[in-house]
C-alpha positions as CSV (number, residue, x, y, z in Angstrom):
1,X,314.0,-240.1,24.0
2,X,311.3,-242.8,24.1
3,X,309.7,-243.6,20.7
4,X,306.0,-243.9,20.4
5,X,303.5,-242.3,22.9
6,X,304.1,-241.1,26.5
7,X,302.1,-239.8,29.4
8,X,303.2,-238.4,32.8
9,X,301.8,-238.1,36.3
10,X,303.3,-236.7,39.5
11,X,304.4,-238.8,42.4
12,X,302.7,-237.4,45.6
13,X,305.8,-235.8,47.0
14,X,306.5,-234.0,43.7
15,X,310.1,-235.2,43.5
16,X,309.5,-237.6,40.5
17,X,307.3,-238.3,37.6
18,X,305.6,-241.5,36.6
19,X,306.1,-241.9,32.9
20,X,303.9,-244.2,30.9
21,X,305.4,-245.3,27.5
22,X,303.7,-247.2,24.7
23,X,305.4,-248.4,21.6
24,X,304.8,-251.3,19.2
25,X,301.4,-252.0,20.9
26,X,302.8,-252.6,24.4
27,X,303.3,-250.4,27.5
28,X,306.1,-249.7,30.0
29,X,306.3,-247.6,33.2
30,X,309.2,-245.5,34.3
31,X,310.1,-243.3,37.3
32,X,311.9,-240.1,36.4
33,X,313.7,-238.5,39.4
34,X,313.5,-234.7,38.9
35,X,316.6,-234.1,41.1
36,X,319.0,-236.7,39.6
37,X,317.3,-236.9,36.2
38,X,317.6,-240.6,36.4
39,X,315.0,-242.7,34.5
40,X,314.3,-246.0,36.1
41,X,312.1,-248.7,34.4
42,X,309.5,-250.2,36.7
43,X,308.6,-253.9,36.8
44,X,305.1,-253.7,35.3
45,X,303.6,-256.9,33.8
46,X,303.8,-257.1,30.0
47,X,300.8,-255.9,28.0
48,X,298.8,-252.6,27.5
49,X,298.5,-250.2,30.5
50,X,295.2,-248.3,30.3
51,X,295.9,-246.1,33.3
52,X,298.5,-245.8,36.1
53,X,298.7,-243.7,39.3
54,X,301.4,-243.3,42.0
55,X,300.2,-244.0,45.5
56,X,301.1,-242.1,48.7
57,X,303.3,-245.0,49.9
58,X,305.3,-244.8,46.6
59,X,303.7,-247.9,45.2
60,X,302.1,-247.6,41.7
61,X,298.7,-249.1,40.8
62,X,298.0,-249.6,37.1
63,X,295.3,-251.1,34.9
64,X,296.7,-253.8,32.7
65,X,295.3,-256.0,29.9
66,X,297.0,-258.3,27.4
67,X,295.9,-260.8,24.8
68,X,295.3,-263.5,27.5
69,X,293.4,-261.5,30.1
70,X,290.9,-258.6,30.3
71,X,291.8,-255.4,32.1
72,X,292.5,-255.7,35.9
73,X,294.1,-253.3,38.4
74,X,297.5,-254.4,39.6
75,X,300.1,-253.1,42.1
76,X,303.8,-253.0,41.3
77,X,304.4,-254.2,44.8
78,X,301.6,-256.7,45.4
79,X,300.4,-257.9,42.0
80,X,296.6,-258.2,41.4
81,X,294.5,-255.7,43.3
82,X,291.1,-255.8,41.6
83,X,289.4,-257.5,38.6
84,X,285.9,-257.2,37.2
85,X,283.3,-259.1,39.3
86,X,281.7,-262.3,38.0
87,X,283.1,-265.4,36.3
88,X,286.6,-264.7,34.8
89,X,286.8,-264.7,31.0
90,X,288.4,-267.8,29.4
91,X,292.1,-267.2,28.9
92,X,293.0,-265.9,25.5
93,X,295.7,-267.0,23.1
94,X,298.8,-264.8,23.2
95,X,299.7,-262.5,20.3
96,X,303.0,-262.8,18.4
97,X,304.7,-259.8,16.9
98,X,304.9,-259.3,13.1
99,X,307.6,-257.2,11.5
100,X,307.4,-256.7,7.7
101,X,309.6,-254.0,6.1
102,X,309.2,-251.7,9.1
103,X,305.5,-252.4,9.4
104,X,304.6,-253.8,12.9
105,X,301.5,-255.8,13.9
106,X,300.3,-259.0,15.6
107,X,299.3,-262.4,14.6
108,X,297.5,-265.0,16.7
109,X,297.0,-268.6,15.6
110,X,294.8,-271.5,16.6
111,X,296.2,-274.8,17.8
112,X,295.5,-276.6,14.6
113,X,298.3,-277.0,12.0
114,X,298.8,-274.2,9.5
115,X,297.9,-273.0,7.0
116,X,294.8,-271.5,8.5
117,X,291.7,-269.7,7.3
118,X,292.8,-266.2,8.2
119,X,291.1,-262.9,8.9
120,X,292.8,-259.5,8.8
121,X,291.0,-257.3,11.3
122,X,291.9,-253.7,10.4
123,X,291.7,-251.1,13.2
124,X,289.8,-247.9,12.9
125,X,291.0,-244.4,13.5
126,X,293.1,-244.1,11.4
127,X,295.1,-242.5,14.3
128,X,294.7,-245.5,16.5
129,X,296.5,-248.8,16.8
130,X,296.2,-252.5,17.7
131,X,297.6,-253.4,21.1
132,X,298.6,-256.4,23.1
133,X,295.1,-256.4,24.7
134,X,292.2,-258.7,25.3
135,X,289.9,-258.5,22.3
136,X,286.9,-260.9,22.7
137,X,286.2,-260.7,19.0
138,X,289.7,-261.7,18.1
139,X,289.7,-264.7,20.5
140,X,286.3,-265.8,19.1
141,X,287.8,-266.1,15.6
142,X,290.7,-268.1,17.0
143,X,288.3,-270.4,18.8
144,X,286.7,-271.1,15.4
145,X,290.0,-272.1,13.8
146,X,291.1,-268.8,12.3
147,X,294.4,-267.0,12.4
148,X,293.9,-263.3,13.1
149,X,296.2,-260.7,11.7
150,X,296.3,-257.0,12.9
151,X,298.4,-254.4,11.1
152,X,299.5,-251.1,12.5
153,X,299.7,-249.5,9.1
154,X,301.2,-246.1,8.2
155,X,298.7,-243.7,9.7
156,X,298.5,-245.5,13.0
157,X,299.3,-243.8,16.3
158,X,301.8,-245.4,18.7
159,X,304.8,-245.1,16.4
160,X,305.5,-241.4,16.4
161,X,304.3,-238.4,14.4
162,X,306.0,-239.2,11.1
163,X,304.3,-242.7,11.0
164,X,301.0,-241.3,12.0
165,X,301.0,-238.6,9.3
166,X,302.4,-240.8,6.5
167,X,299.0,-241.3,4.9
168,X,298.3,-237.6,4.4
169,X,297.7,-236.8,0.7
170,X,297.2,-240.5,-0.3
171,X,294.5,-241.6,2.0
172,X,293.5,-245.3,2.2
173,X,295.9,-246.4,-0.5
174,X,298.9,-245.9,1.8
175,X,297.4,-248.1,4.5
176,X,296.5,-250.8,2.1
177,X,300.0,-251.0,0.7
178,X,301.2,-251.9,4.2
179,X,298.4,-254.4,4.6
180,X,299.3,-256.0,1.3
181,X,302.9,-256.5,2.4
182,X,301.8,-258.2,5.5
183,X,299.4,-260.3,3.5
184,X,302.3,-261.5,1.3
185,X,304.4,-262.4,4.3
186,X,301.6,-264.3,6.1
187,X,301.1,-266.5,3.0
188,X,304.8,-266.9,2.2
189,X,305.3,-268.1,5.8
190,X,302.6,-270.7,5.4
191,X,300.3,-269.2,8.1
192,X,297.4,-268.3,5.9
193,X,295.5,-270.4,3.4
194,X,295.6,-268.0,0.4
195,X,292.1,-269.2,-0.7
196,X,290.5,-268.4,2.6
197,X,291.6,-264.9,3.7
198,X,289.1,-262.3,4.9
199,X,289.5,-258.6,5.0
200,X,287.4,-257.0,7.8
201,X,287.3,-253.9,10.0
202,X,285.2,-251.3,11.6
203,X,284.9,-247.5,11.0
204,X,288.1,-246.5,9.3
205,X,288.9,-250.2,9.1
206,X,285.5,-250.7,7.4
207,X,286.4,-248.0,4.9
208,X,289.8,-249.7,4.2
209,X,287.9,-253.0,3.8
210,X,285.7,-251.7,1.1
211,X,288.6,-249.9,-0.6
212,X,290.7,-253.0,-0.4
213,X,288.0,-255.3,-1.8
214,X,288.0,-253.0,-4.9
215,X,291.7,-252.2,-5.3
216,X,293.1,-255.6,-4.2
217,X,290.4,-257.9,-5.4
218,X,292.8,-260.8,-6.0
219,X,293.9,-260.9,-2.4
220,X,290.6,-261.4,-0.5
221,X,288.2,-264.2,-0.3
222,X,285.5,-262.4,1.7
223,X,285.0,-258.9,3.1
224,X,283.3,-257.8,6.3
225,X,283.1,-254.0,6.4
226,X,281.5,-252.8,9.6
227,X,280.2,-249.2,9.9
228,X,282.3,-248.3,6.8
229,X,282.5,-245.3,4.5
230,X,281.1,-246.5,1.2
231,X,281.0,-243.2,-0.8
232,X,283.4,-240.7,0.6
233,X,281.6,-237.7,-0.9
234,X,278.3,-238.6,0.7
235,X,280.1,-239.3,4.0
236,X,281.8,-235.9,3.9
237,X,278.5,-234.2,3.2
238,X,276.7,-235.9,6.1
239,X,279.5,-236.1,8.8
240,X,280.0,-233.9,11.8
241,X,281.9,-230.6,11.3
242,X,285.0,-231.7,13.3
243,X,285.3,-234.7,11.0
244,X,285.1,-232.4,7.9
245,X,288.1,-230.5,9.3
246,X,289.9,-233.8,9.9
247,X,289.2,-234.9,6.3
248,X,290.4,-231.5,5.0
249,X,293.7,-232.1,6.8
250,X,294.1,-235.6,5.5
251,X,293.3,-234.9,1.9
252,X,294.6,-231.3,1.7
253,X,291.1,-229.7,1.3
254,X,287.4,-230.4,0.8
255,X,286.0,-232.5,-2.1
256,X,285.3,-229.3,-3.9
257,X,288.9,-228.2,-3.5
258,X,290.8,-231.4,-4.2
259,X,288.2,-233.6,-6.0
260,X,290.9,-235.9,-7.6
261,X,292.3,-236.8,-4.1
262,X,288.9,-237.9,-2.9
263,X,288.1,-239.7,-6.1
264,X,291.2,-241.9,-6.0
265,X,290.5,-242.8,-2.3
266,X,286.8,-243.4,-2.7
267,X,285.7,-247.1,-2.4
268,X,282.7,-246.3,-4.8
269,X,285.2,-245.8,-7.7
270,X,286.4,-249.4,-7.4
271,X,283.1,-251.2,-6.7
272,X,283.1,-252.7,-10.2
273,X,286.3,-254.6,-9.4
274,X,285.0,-256.3,-6.2
275,X,285.0,-260.1,-6.5
276,X,284.7,-261.3,-2.9
277,X,281.2,-261.7,-1.3
278,X,280.8,-259.2,1.5
279,X,278.8,-258.7,4.7
280,X,277.9,-255.1,5.3
281,X,277.1,-254.1,8.9
282,X,275.7,-250.7,9.2
283,X,274.6,-248.5,12.1
284,X,271.5,-246.7,11.1
285,X,272.2,-243.6,13.3
286,X,275.9,-243.4,12.9
287,X,277.2,-239.8,13.1
288,X,280.8,-240.7,12.3
289,X,280.3,-242.9,9.2
290,X,276.9,-241.8,8.1
291,X,274.8,-244.6,6.7
292,X,273.9,-242.7,3.5
293,X,277.4,-243.3,2.2
294,X,276.8,-247.1,2.5
295,X,273.4,-246.6,0.8
296,X,275.1,-245.1,-2.2
297,X,277.7,-247.9,-2.3
298,X,275.0,-250.6,-1.8
299,X,273.1,-249.3,-4.8
300,X,276.2,-249.5,-6.9
301,X,276.7,-253.1,-5.9
302,X,273.1,-253.9,-6.9
303,X,273.6,-252.2,-10.3
304,X,276.8,-254.3,-10.8
305,X,275.1,-257.6,-9.7
306,X,277.7,-258.1,-6.9
307,X,277.1,-260.7,-4.1
308,X,276.6,-259.2,-0.7
309,X,274.7,-259.6,2.5
310,X,273.6,-256.7,4.8
311,X,272.7,-256.2,8.4
312,X,271.5,-252.9,9.9
313,X,271.1,-252.2,13.6
314,X,269.3,-249.4,15.3
315,X,272.2,-247.6,17.0
316,X,275.1,-245.4,16.1
317,X,278.8,-246.0,15.4
318,X,278.6,-249.2,17.6
319,X,276.2,-250.8,19.9
320,X,276.8,-250.8,23.7
321,X,274.3,-253.7,24.1
322,X,276.3,-256.8,24.9
323,X,273.7,-259.1,23.2
324,X,273.9,-257.1,20.1
325,X,277.7,-257.2,20.1
326,X,277.6,-261.0,20.4
327,X,275.0,-261.2,17.7
328,X,277.2,-259.4,15.3
329,X,280.3,-261.6,16.0
330,X,278.1,-264.7,15.5
331,X,276.8,-263.3,12.3
332,X,280.3,-262.7,10.9
333,X,281.6,-266.2,11.9
334,X,278.5,-267.7,10.3
335,X,279.0,-265.7,7.1
336,X,282.6,-267.0,6.9
337,X,281.3,-270.6,7.5
338,X,278.7,-270.4,4.7
339,X,281.3,-269.1,2.2
340,X,284.5,-270.8,3.2
341,X,283.4,-274.0,4.8
342,X,284.8,-273.1,8.2
343,X,283.4,-273.8,11.6
344,X,279.9,-272.6,12.4
345,X,279.4,-270.4,15.4
346,X,279.8,-272.2,18.7
347,X,276.4,-272.2,20.5
């Protein structure tokens, strides 16, 4: 048995299966012979395989990315087949694995000596996971002198069903326990400057950022919640019907049925404990994390006299406009520079 996630495709002669396997944020390819039941690992390059397909000549083409390079199509037999047109992206800095009490993730460090200003970029989902892949935003932070930490907390996909379902019934708080353990390790190992650590993330990662800023106020110097959930009750009321069903499964019912579960996992409850300045980034037409939930949270921050900045853009859960994506990354790096004395955005 292969732990993690798998997919399968037929070889053209139907005598074997191509098996894709992903675990701990990296991918492998296997050939499974249906007659002999032999499983042979294939010599794919290391990283994350986004797609793979056997060819009529028994070669396999696959789309691969890793921290150093964007996705490109490769052949097991001949290497690089096709990459995106135009000037290649600058080579990124490789990820290093993190293992803390069974929690896996990645850290990437700049060339300067540690300890570094550090940003925890928390993935969304929650049933998603960080991979050894080319993330331009991650590399931008490294270029500006930051270490970047990514945690595949309990609730993430890619580590089996038990790990993915471990947050059920204690939503948000479970994930943050894992993030806190990694935070402790990163500081103990001398990687992070404890006075300059940012908690950031988008979507579910934005929700965890707001929740973490309130429940773990002594850990974080700044917060950058992007398209977050601010008030879970308002979000539930406004979200799409399939997401209501998903929340019902996570919490064990609706807010009317299990109000205490939603209350203990609601960032709004902990807003008074927030100490770190934050930059809220909100999609005005977001159907997944409706903006009204942030409106409610924002009003609470104002009532409490908390320090925050806000940026709203005229799109949904994210923007597909490249200039807008760049603008938001520049804005985040500039926010860090104003508050932590780190490097201003590179023009």
